KOLVEX-136927 format. One line per field, with one value per residue (C-alpha): x, y, z; residue number from 0. Coordinates in nm, 3 decimals, padded with zeros to 5 digits. Layout:
% KOLVEX-136927
east	[X|...] $
north	[Y|...] $
up	[Z|...] $
resi	[NUM|...] $
This chain:
% KOLVEX-136927
east	[10.146|09.888|09.946|09.775|09.786|09.848|09.812|09.931|10.235|10.258|10.322|10.400|10.153|10.331|10.698|10.751|10.508|10.570|10.857|10.758|10.917|11.090|11.238|11.366|11.537|11.702|11.824|11.974|12.151|12.300|12.084|11.919|11.599|11.578|11.292|11.297|11.439|11.344|11.613|11.560|11.803|11.930|12.268|12.478|12.773|13.075|13.352|13.276|13.222|12.873|12.765|12.450|12.228|11.959|11.826|11.792|11.419|11.513|11.632|11.267|11.229|10.878|10.730|10.494|10.712|11.021|10.821|10.706|11.068|11.169|10.896|10.995|11.366|11.298|11.082|11.360|11.612|11.395|11.313|11.682|11.773|11.482|11.615|11.944|11.891|12.080|11.959|11.727|11.998|12.226|11.944|11.875|12.243|12.265|11.951|12.111|12.437|12.259|12.031|12.218|12.191|12.366|12.447|12.583|12.821|12.630|12.611|12.495|12.230|12.097|12.020|12.002|12.243|12.118|12.211|12.080|11.993|11.869|11.757|11.868|11.651|11.459|11.445|11.547|11.745|11.562|11.687|11.693|11.770|11.834|11.921|12.192|12.069|11.748|11.644|11.666|11.349|11.259|11.279|11.211|11.113|11.163|10.993|10.664|10.720|10.583|10.425|10.714|10.991|11.122|11.087|11.403|11.557|11.832|11.957|11.879|12.021|11.958|11.957|12.240|12.037|11.884|11.526|11.454|11.547|11.496|11.496|11.495|11.285|11.377|11.107|11.220|11.589|11.559|11.811|11.515|11.400|11.141|11.229|11.020|11.085|11.003|11.026|11.234|11.059|10.713|10.787|10.532|10.579|10.663|10.530|10.492|10.710|10.970|10.958|11.204|11.534|11.840|12.205|12.163|12.250|12.061|12.250|12.056|12.092|11.976|11.611|11.507|11.551|11.806|12.000|11.948|12.028|11.834|11.778|11.479|11.275|11.281|10.956|10.693|10.785|11.161|11.192|11.428|11.646|11.618|11.933|11.993|12.230|12.230|12.224|12.078|12.131|11.821|11.735|11.407|11.257|11.040|10.671|10.691|10.607|10.881|10.788|10.914|11.258|11.539|11.800|12.140|12.380|12.356|12.101|12.165|12.429|12.653|12.551|12.714|12.635|12.694|12.640|12.655|12.643|12.726|12.778|13.071|12.987|12.955|12.721|12.928|13.019|12.814|13.042|12.952|13.122|13.053|13.168|13.093|13.245|13.306|13.660|13.772|13.562|13.528|13.497|13.302|13.212|12.963|13.000|12.656|12.752|12.749|12.397|12.365|12.729|12.853|12.953|13.334|13.545|13.811|13.907|13.784|13.869|13.792|14.150|14.174|13.959|13.907|13.685|13.666|13.679|13.668|13.716|13.820|13.676|13.787|14.062|13.960|14.100|14.103|14.172|14.319|14.517|14.642|15.016|14.968|14.812|14.786|14.624|14.727|14.566|14.617|14.481|14.381|14.194|13.843|13.889|14.135|14.107|14.264|14.524|14.819|14.746|14.725|14.959|15.049|14.944|14.976|15.203|15.143|15.290|15.341|15.000|14.652|14.491|14.126|14.081|13.806|13.750|13.607|13.661|13.851|14.115|14.220|14.231|14.443|14.321|14.578|14.545|14.866|14.851|14.469|14.459|14.408|14.657|14.509|14.696|14.556|14.675|14.588|14.450|14.798|14.916|15.110|15.102|14.948|14.868|14.870|14.551|14.625|14.396|14.305|14.497|14.524|14.190|13.964|13.890|13.619|13.462|13.661|13.397|13.213|13.142|13.418|13.284|13.273|13.530|13.456|13.393|13.346|13.497|13.440|13.704|13.665|13.853|13.765|13.805|13.720|13.344|13.252|13.311|13.242|13.496|13.469|13.770|13.886|14.021|14.235|14.460|14.411|14.270|14.005|13.741|13.512|13.162|12.966|13.095|12.946|12.714|12.765|12.814|13.175|13.503|13.787|14.049|13.935|14.020|14.310|14.340|14.667|14.788|15.006|15.140|15.149|15.264|15.022|15.080|15.301|15.493|15.297|15.281|14.920|14.798|14.540|14.395|14.307|14.081|14.007|13.959|14.281|14.407|14.242|14.466|14.612|14.538|14.367|14.020|13.891|13.581|13.712|13.550|13.771|13.620|13.724|13.615|13.897|13.749|13.640|13.919|13.730|13.937|13.849|13.956|13.897|13.542|13.361|13.070|12.839|12.782|13.155|13.148|12.897|13.149|13.448|13.263|13.246|13.623|13.591|13.837|13.754|14.012|13.994|14.234|14.315|14.322|14.436|14.155|14.083|14.211|14.431|14.751|14.622|14.524|14.809|14.684|14.336|14.449|14.636|14.298|14.099|14.009|14.276|14.441|14.127|14.267|14.516|14.225|14.122|14.482|14.524|14.214|14.317|14.665|14.506|14.317|14.631|14.818|14.554|14.574|14.956|14.973|14.724|14.457|14.217|14.193|13.978|13.721|13.665|13.710|13.425|13.454|13.226|13.178|12.905|12.843|13.188|13.285|13.010|13.188|13.509|13.349|13.185|13.511|13.739|13.492|13.476|13.855|13.949|13.638|13.838|13.990|13.669|13.400|13.138|13.077|12.859|12.826|12.598|12.424|12.703|12.797|12.803|12.726|13.022|12.903|12.578|12.628|12.652|12.304|12.120|12.060|12.387|12.607|12.769|12.943|13.144|13.333|13.637|13.699|13.570|13.574|13.280|13.221|13.168|13.501|13.722|13.774|14.052|13.831|13.542|13.762|13.908|13.564|13.420|13.696|13.629|13.260|13.112|12.792|12.998|13.292|13.077|13.139|12.903|13.010|13.257|13.225|13.159|13.146|12.822|12.684|12.424|12.361|12.185|12.009|11.696|11.399|11.439|11.813|11.826|12.202|12.321|12.001|11.901|11.917|12.291|12.224|11.923|12.122|12.425|12.218|12.023|12.343|12.521|12.226|12.239|12.616|12.688|12.874|12.899|12.651|12.704|12.383|12.335|12.072|11.957|11.782|11.592|11.475|11.153|11.109|11.485|11.758|12.136|12.175|12.118|11.828|11.781|11.566|11.739|11.518|11.602|11.972|11.965|11.783|12.029|12.336|12.187|12.109|12.465|12.632|12.389|12.452|12.827|12.852|12.615|12.812|13.140|13.000|13.046|12.805|12.703|12.770|12.517|12.665|12.535] $
north	[12.898|13.147|13.511|13.806|14.179|14.426|14.796|14.734|14.529|14.173|13.960|13.591|13.474|13.142|13.111|12.766|12.502|12.295|12.058|11.707|11.381|11.358|11.705|11.613|11.308|11.533|11.759|11.461|11.353|11.698|11.825|12.141|12.289|12.662|12.906|13.061|13.413|13.623|13.812|14.163|14.313|14.617|14.761|15.042|15.212|15.284|15.473|15.289|14.945|14.797|14.606|14.396|14.394|14.132|14.106|14.475|14.424|14.251|14.587|14.675|14.482|14.618|14.484|14.188|14.017|14.039|13.921|13.616|13.543|13.564|13.320|13.075|13.091|13.046|12.746|12.574|12.656|12.524|12.206|12.142|12.210|12.007|11.687|11.714|11.452|11.625|11.982|11.965|11.809|12.105|12.346|12.167|12.180|12.550|12.613|12.439|12.631|12.965|12.892|13.069|13.407|13.689|14.030|14.356|14.587|14.800|15.177|15.447|15.706|15.928|15.718|15.392|15.136|14.993|14.671|14.441|14.081|13.783|13.481|13.252|13.219|13.544|13.692|14.038|14.125|14.323|14.648|14.634|14.894|14.894|15.125|15.041|14.777|14.708|14.432|14.491|14.566|14.552|14.896|14.808|14.474|14.489|14.149|14.330|14.580|14.338|13.994|13.831|14.019|14.173|14.525|14.588|14.848|15.003|15.259|15.455|15.780|15.952|16.313|16.412|16.376|16.049|16.171|16.146|15.901|15.871|15.525|15.420|15.143|14.955|14.761|14.448|14.532|14.856|15.136|15.376|15.422|15.604|15.784|15.762|16.006|15.886|15.995|15.736|15.759|15.648|15.547|15.794|15.901|16.266|16.425|16.259|15.985|16.110|15.935|15.856|15.889|15.716|15.671|15.883|15.899|16.120|16.405|16.561|16.927|16.941|16.837|17.086|16.863|16.679|16.670|16.396|16.329|16.201|16.213|16.316|15.996|15.850|15.861|15.594|15.261|15.312|15.359|15.061|15.124|15.494|15.704|15.882|16.160|16.442|16.396|16.678|16.759|16.882|17.001|16.871|17.072|16.867|16.942|17.061|16.891|16.724|16.961|17.247|17.092|17.335|17.249|17.296|17.164|17.014|17.083|17.310|17.529|17.245|16.926|16.624|16.254|16.171|16.412|16.320|16.514|16.467|16.687|16.696|16.548|16.893|16.988|17.294|17.201|17.064|16.848|16.794|16.543|16.564|16.337|16.240|15.892|15.628|15.753|16.108|16.376|16.744|16.848|17.141|17.274|17.519|17.670|17.625|17.844|18.139|18.228|18.227|18.122|18.027|17.679|17.685|17.466|17.254|17.054|17.180|16.884|16.513|16.390|16.218|16.093|16.300|16.301|16.501|16.246|16.477|16.826|17.000|17.349|17.491|17.231|16.980|16.627|16.510|16.171|16.207|16.020|16.345|16.289|15.967|15.677|15.465|15.744|15.980|16.214|16.589|16.884|17.235|17.533|17.561|17.932|17.855|17.484|17.455|17.178|17.418|17.482|17.116|16.989|16.621|16.439|16.069|15.997|15.762|15.412|15.118|14.987|15.116|15.332|15.334|15.567|15.607|15.796|15.704|15.789|16.101|15.898|15.827|15.468|15.383|15.054|14.932|14.656|14.452|14.194|14.190|14.151|14.412|14.595|14.865|15.146|15.397|15.759|16.062|16.369|16.516|16.220|16.039|15.659|15.508|15.142|14.870|14.671|14.304|14.113|13.742|13.649|13.725|13.849|14.152|14.395|14.658|14.911|15.132|15.404|15.599|15.937|16.141|16.083|15.704|15.519|15.182|15.115|14.797|14.612|14.281|14.036|13.763|13.546|13.259|13.021|13.261|13.321|13.688|13.787|14.117|14.264|14.551|14.782|15.000|15.321|15.424|15.118|14.946|14.623|14.406|14.183|13.927|14.075|13.836|13.503|13.346|13.052|12.893|12.515|12.526|12.384|12.608|12.352|12.128|12.387|12.596|12.917|13.034|13.314|13.240|13.456|13.382|13.568|13.710|13.718|14.029|13.909|14.106|13.929|13.872|13.729|13.453|13.315|12.945|12.780|12.409|12.119|11.990|11.668|11.681|11.531|11.773|11.546|11.793|11.654|11.892|12.094|12.450|12.791|13.078|13.413|13.760|14.120|14.343|14.689|15.024|15.032|14.770|14.534|14.169|14.092|13.766|13.712|13.409|13.271|12.981|12.927|12.863|12.622|12.406|12.385|12.311|12.028|11.845|11.856|12.171|12.459|12.828|13.060|13.441|13.630|13.995|14.121|14.451|14.703|14.649|14.856|14.605|14.789|15.142|15.367|15.253|14.893|15.020|15.220|14.920|14.749|15.032|15.147|15.037|14.828|14.631|14.318|14.301|14.206|13.920|13.805|13.804|13.585|13.345|13.320|13.238|12.951|12.825|12.847|12.639|12.378|12.373|12.327|12.036|12.203|12.135|12.089|12.234|11.956|12.068|12.444|12.696|13.073|13.314|13.689|13.949|14.292|14.401|14.047|13.924|14.108|13.935|13.591|13.673|13.800|13.514|13.239|13.382|13.424|13.085|12.864|12.541|12.642|12.619|12.360|12.593|12.968|13.185|13.542|13.719|14.055|14.124|14.420|14.220|14.463|14.699|14.905|15.019|14.992|15.370|15.422|15.279|15.406|15.533|15.336|15.647|15.693|15.376|15.530|15.603|15.229|15.121|15.409|15.416|15.306|15.672|15.802|15.719|15.456|15.302|15.277|15.133|14.866|14.772|14.736|14.555|14.296|14.186|14.276|13.937|13.972|14.051|13.816|13.501|13.296|13.042|12.679|12.725|12.482|12.708|12.601|12.503|12.845|12.964|13.336|13.504|13.840|14.002|14.182|14.485|14.534|14.904|14.931|14.676|14.635|14.272|14.333|14.265|13.914|13.862|13.942|13.741|13.431|13.452|13.487|13.209|12.973|13.038|13.006|12.716|12.452|12.195|12.000|12.200|12.377|12.753|12.864|13.192|13.236|13.563|13.636|13.834|14.122|14.131|14.377|14.398|14.200|14.431|14.341|13.996|13.777|13.480|13.224|13.363|13.370|13.004|12.899|13.084|12.932|12.581|12.608|12.715|12.435|12.177|12.300|12.296|11.950|11.801|11.935|11.823|11.474|11.492|11.323|11.535|11.365|11.426|11.598|11.491] $
up	[19.409|19.527|19.443|19.610|19.548|19.830|19.745|19.393|19.501|19.379|19.685|19.717|19.979|20.024|19.931|20.073|20.199|20.510|20.432|20.338|20.454|20.116|20.161|20.507|20.360|20.103|20.383|20.564|20.246|20.211|19.925|20.050|19.912|19.979|19.936|19.592|19.610|19.312|19.126|18.987|18.737|18.928|18.840|18.985|18.823|19.043|18.864|18.538|18.693|18.678|18.989|18.998|19.307|19.233|19.588|19.668|19.721|20.048|20.181|20.233|20.556|20.610|20.284|20.287|20.031|20.250|20.551|20.354|20.257|20.624|20.727|20.454|20.541|20.913|20.833|20.639|20.912|21.193|21.002|20.950|21.312|21.449|21.292|21.484|21.756|22.036|21.981|22.282|22.499|22.426|22.508|22.838|22.932|22.850|23.053|23.352|23.315|23.298|23.593|23.871|24.043|23.858|24.005|23.871|24.050|24.303|24.256|24.496|24.417|24.695|25.007|24.813|24.674|24.344|24.167|23.897|23.978|23.782|23.984|23.705|23.397|23.412|23.063|23.188|23.499|23.769|23.920|24.302|24.567|24.939|25.225|25.475|25.717|25.525|25.286|24.914|24.721|24.352|24.198|23.832|23.677|23.299|23.264|23.323|23.040|22.777|22.767|22.580|22.769|22.447|22.587|22.785|23.014|22.803|23.055|23.370|23.506|23.840|23.946|24.177|24.498|24.376|24.408|24.035|23.764|23.391|23.242|22.877|22.721|22.406|22.221|22.040|22.073|21.873|21.928|21.937|22.296|22.502|22.827|23.144|23.432|23.782|24.145|24.324|24.662|24.546|24.183|24.050|23.688|23.623|23.306|22.967|22.827|22.579|22.243|21.964|22.151|22.007|22.111|22.420|22.783|23.029|23.194|23.482|23.575|23.934|23.956|23.692|23.388|23.177|22.852|22.595|22.228|21.932|21.558|21.353|21.319|20.965|20.772|20.831|20.677|20.713|21.089|21.120|20.815|20.734|20.744|21.076|20.988|21.240|21.615|21.823|22.189|22.374|22.723|22.862|23.145|23.375|23.349|22.989|22.661|22.459|22.176|22.393|22.449|22.374|22.112|22.277|22.012|21.664|21.398|21.102|21.270|21.390|21.205|21.368|21.338|21.705|21.995|22.362|22.688|23.054|23.357|23.592|23.932|24.089|23.800|23.723|23.365|23.081|22.866|22.500|22.272|21.899|21.616|21.260|21.273|21.537|21.599|21.679|21.847|21.920|22.283|22.429|22.775|22.919|23.267|23.421|23.717|23.479|23.357|22.976|22.935|22.590|22.480|22.464|22.236|22.404|22.093|21.755|21.529|21.491|21.468|21.808|22.096|22.412|22.719|23.041|23.322|23.628|23.762|24.082|24.062|23.728|23.687|23.421|23.394|23.032|22.880|22.530|22.267|22.114|22.060|22.259|22.061|22.378|22.580|22.861|23.117|23.111|23.310|23.209|23.347|23.209|23.144|22.863|22.785|22.437|22.384|22.384|22.754|22.859|23.131|23.135|23.453|23.365|23.071|22.785|22.831|22.598|22.709|22.625|22.895|22.999|23.300|23.559|23.885|24.222|24.588|24.487|24.301|23.945|23.825|23.523|23.375|23.124|22.865|22.867|22.586|22.618|23.000|23.274|23.493|23.721|23.900|24.151|24.145|24.355|24.181|24.154|23.947|24.220|24.206|24.522|24.452|24.192|24.243|24.308|24.073|24.108|23.794|23.425|23.303|23.271|23.553|23.503|23.737|23.974|23.946|24.210|24.355|24.518|24.870|24.850|25.057|24.896|24.529|24.327|24.035|23.860|23.749|23.490|23.244|23.014|23.310|23.596|23.638|23.673|24.036|24.212|24.453|24.699|24.690|24.980|24.831|25.132|25.140|24.805|24.946|24.777|24.933|24.775|24.743|24.517|24.393|24.084|24.143|23.802|23.781|23.667|23.799|23.677|23.780|23.495|23.229|23.114|22.919|22.772|22.551|22.253|21.971|21.601|21.291|21.041|20.664|20.682|20.986|21.247|21.584|21.693|22.027|22.058|22.382|22.365|22.622|22.659|22.896|23.049|22.902|22.561|22.289|22.037|21.743|21.509|21.579|21.846|21.756|21.768|21.753|21.643|21.742|21.632|21.581|21.457|21.427|21.571|21.829|22.034|22.248|22.305|22.660|22.852|22.979|23.119|22.918|23.000|22.628|22.589|22.884|22.699|22.413|22.637|22.811|22.479|22.437|22.231|22.205|22.216|22.060|22.054|21.829|21.903|21.546|21.406|21.381|21.750|22.038|22.222|22.127|22.088|21.801|21.576|21.601|21.517|21.213|21.071|21.026|20.865|20.513|20.262|20.533|20.627|20.461|20.751|20.978|20.753|20.712|21.091|21.130|20.855|21.009|21.347|21.183|21.015|21.347|21.529|21.254|21.244|21.622|21.602|21.813|21.529|21.153|20.877|20.928|21.288|21.270|21.299|21.280|21.462|21.486|21.517|21.362|21.238|21.338|21.106|20.826|20.935|20.908|20.576|20.428|20.534|20.440|20.088|20.066|20.215|20.204|20.225|20.560|20.763|20.820|20.972|20.964|21.190|21.057|21.306|21.244|21.000|20.782|20.460|20.175|20.185|19.888|20.052|20.431|20.466|20.324|20.626|20.983|21.130|20.889|20.742|21.076|21.019|20.729|20.948|20.966|20.626|20.381|20.139|19.780|19.688|19.825|19.529|19.261|19.470|19.780|19.578|19.420|19.758|19.918|19.617|19.632|19.991|20.036|20.136|19.929|19.619|19.682|19.661|19.347|19.193|19.226|19.512|19.805|20.101|20.468|20.637|20.724|20.972|20.926|21.220|21.233|21.374|21.227|21.457|21.409|21.327|21.366|21.110|20.912|20.842|20.466|20.489|20.614|20.384|20.071|20.180|20.263|19.936|19.733|19.919|19.878|19.502|19.470|19.707|19.506|19.782|19.991|20.311|20.421|20.403|20.653|20.798|21.132|21.170|21.523|21.554|21.800|21.848|21.755|21.734|22.056|22.351|22.578|22.426|22.656|22.820|22.647|22.304|22.389|22.498|22.180|21.958|22.125|22.128|21.757|21.678|21.874|21.734|21.379|21.432|21.590|21.333|21.037|21.191|21.241|21.619|21.856|22.153|22.486|22.762|23.069|23.409] $
resi	[0|1|2|3|4|5|6|7|8|9|10|11|12|13|14|15|16|17|18|19|20|21|22|23|24|25|26|27|28|29|30|31|32|33|34|35|36|37|38|39|40|41|42|43|44|45|46|47|48|49|50|51|52|53|54|55|56|57|58|59|60|61|62|63|64|65|66|67|68|69|70|71|72|73|74|75|76|77|78|79|80|81|82|83|84|85|86|87|88|89|90|91|92|93|94|95|96|97|98|99|100|101|102|103|104|105|106|107|108|109|110|111|112|113|114|115|116|117|118|119|120|121|122|123|124|125|126|127|128|129|130|131|132|133|134|135|136|137|138|139|140|141|142|143|144|145|146|147|148|149|150|151|152|153|154|155|156|157|158|159|160|161|162|163|164|165|166|167|168|169|170|171|172|173|174|175|176|177|178|179|180|181|182|183|184|185|186|187|188|189|190|191|192|193|194|195|196|197|198|199|200|201|202|203|204|205|206|207|208|209|210|211|212|213|214|215|216|217|218|219|220|221|222|223|224|225|226|227|228|229|230|231|232|233|234|235|236|237|238|239|240|241|242|243|244|245|246|247|248|249|250|251|252|253|254|255|256|257|258|259|260|261|262|263|264|265|266|267|268|269|270|271|272|273|274|275|276|277|278|279|280|281|282|283|284|285|286|287|288|289|290|291|292|293|294|295|296|297|298|299|300|301|302|303|304|305|306|307|308|309|310|311|312|313|314|315|316|317|318|319|320|321|322|323|324|325|326|327|328|329|330|331|332|333|334|335|336|337|338|339|340|341|342|343|344|345|346|347|348|349|350|351|352|353|354|355|356|357|358|359|360|361|362|363|364|365|366|367|368|369|370|371|372|373|374|375|376|377|378|379|380|381|382|383|384|385|386|387|388|389|390|391|392|393|394|395|396|397|398|399|400|401|402|403|404|405|406|407|408|409|410|411|412|413|414|415|416|417|418|419|420|421|422|423|424|425|426|427|428|429|430|431|432|433|434|435|436|437|438|439|440|441|442|443|444|445|446|447|448|449|450|451|452|453|454|455|456|457|458|459|460|461|462|463|464|465|466|467|468|469|470|471|472|473|474|475|476|477|478|479|480|481|482|483|484|485|486|487|488|489|490|491|492|493|494|495|496|497|498|499|500|501|502|503|504|505|506|507|508|509|510|511|512|513|514|515|516|517|518|519|520|521|522|523|524|525|526|527|528|529|530|531|532|533|534|535|536|537|538|539|540|541|542|543|544|545|546|547|548|549|550|551|552|553|554|555|556|557|558|559|560|561|562|563|564|565|566|567|568|569|570|571|572|573|574|575|576|577|578|579|580|581|582|583|584|585|586|587|588|589|590|591|592|593|594|595|596|597|598|599|600|601|602|603|604|605|606|607|608|609|610|611|612|613|614|615|616|617|618|619|620|621|622|623|624|625|626|627|628|629|630|631|632|633|634|635|636|637|638|639|640|641|642|643|644|645|646|647|648|649|650|651|652|653|654|655|656|657|658|659|660|661|662|663|664|665|666|667|668|669|670|671|672|673|674|675|676|677|678|679|680|681|682|683|684|685|686|687|688|689|690|691|692|693|694|695|696|697|698|699|700|701|702|703|704|705|706|707|708|709|710|711|712|713] $
């Protein structure tokens, strides 16, 4: 093996040669040969307990040694996948299913209506615009931003009159963006491009400039993994240098991990939200009608979640879960906006509320057992309409400016392709605007919601989707998907990747686990910190339910999840390895003792706690942390770990260390592979071709390890 020296660092130039015919035969027999991953004796002491971390060197994702390891692992993975005879057939089918026109909901800015459109297989959707009575024209084509289409449009915001816009560019899926300001009439660029912006919207103040948020960029060499602690809100005045931008909030005086800003539609109030974790926020306002006005506190603690959703003059409309875990809407005068002065407008119900405004109305979008129910209210809180939806599914939208008489929403479910509707505010009627062109017959499939009991007796919903008429004999290839964290709700949504599974007689099951937001803040809290095991128990119970009801069996059951869902998969496959045949932990949080030391990970402590909080919290995390829960000699499921080299949210070191440990510890013949996409991030902005390849690889891997032959679909 050739060894080279780079700036004093010993680097393995070649970790694994091209696989030979003999090695391929060993793969086919179930005896995997993995790249050698060196082990370094690193130990940490947590409250008297020594914990080894032999693969910590993989945390340096910019080192030549780590890059060589990535190349070697990808080589083994691709060699394994390439010998699956129907891999290309799956890819071709997915390509066909995704080759149809896709539209976003339209939105109005100035004299134009804007919308996103993808003709079918374009890597990035294009932003179009049109005036009434005229043909649509391309406004921005992100496919031209880079040769390989890995530079994406991550956001765009317009000034109130629509004459200016600021759009954000993400390179390789990174959360770090640059901001380009442009005149919308002739598309000429205004001023210099802003650099190093992260987790930010753009809030315009007239045509003078805008507010945005960012962190101090980590030092060179750690841009993708360095800790991003303190968010800062700036005002950028057009025509000036970014160096001259004025700090509005954050910094040394008010250090906060997350800071965001927006303006009310009339641009009278600047609204600032500040938080240190992913749940609970402070709320501030500034009256921009008053020169040099102070920033006033509305809520001065992080105990609950709040947002200002509208105003009429000085009357503020606030969404809050203060004293209302499922959410409510209150009003208050901006002159004295503290919670003791709030007046209830729309009361809390037994269902979780997600409000929006449009056409001068309030829309209360409720989650009822994971599906949508939408009510329209006037600004005095009087109920006007319940929106008649096409069925049980997810409705999103119902947003627009006060003057708009028609707004839009989309409706979807696991068997209802995403469809856009136009909604008439005055009478509550809906009209079909854009129907999906996907090659799918919903009459051939069914999707139903069932309830099962978790380990502690808690009732948990699961939605199961499959082709009508399949036998419930325990032999159906089944994917169980979950998330269970950060107050995020999994509601029904159509997916062409799922269709390609259902066509093969497969079953897709989504469990609404504790830790999510389907039943409000109480449901969320029951899956956090020292109660996180509830989430894993819920997922395991879902698997046992599917097996007991003969939908599938352990030989045909795969589990899938991404990010926090990757943690979920990693935890349950280490706790109950015999229960699953295949596991797909994607961009997962897998080292629970060190997650808070990278990028914005410290902000996740509300859900997880940290290994430094207390001995009790450390021991709890250590017990379920997937990297540390692996045991040598255990027969683990066939596992395909997926991550990306530019993931600067959940750094790829989590997946690197988990895959290396699992490859070492695997006691069975099932393969342990890791696929590391290059020039890709946590998932946003991923080109269509990369998405198709990733899905095809997963289905091929799953079918192959279940011993199922893929049937060509005509």
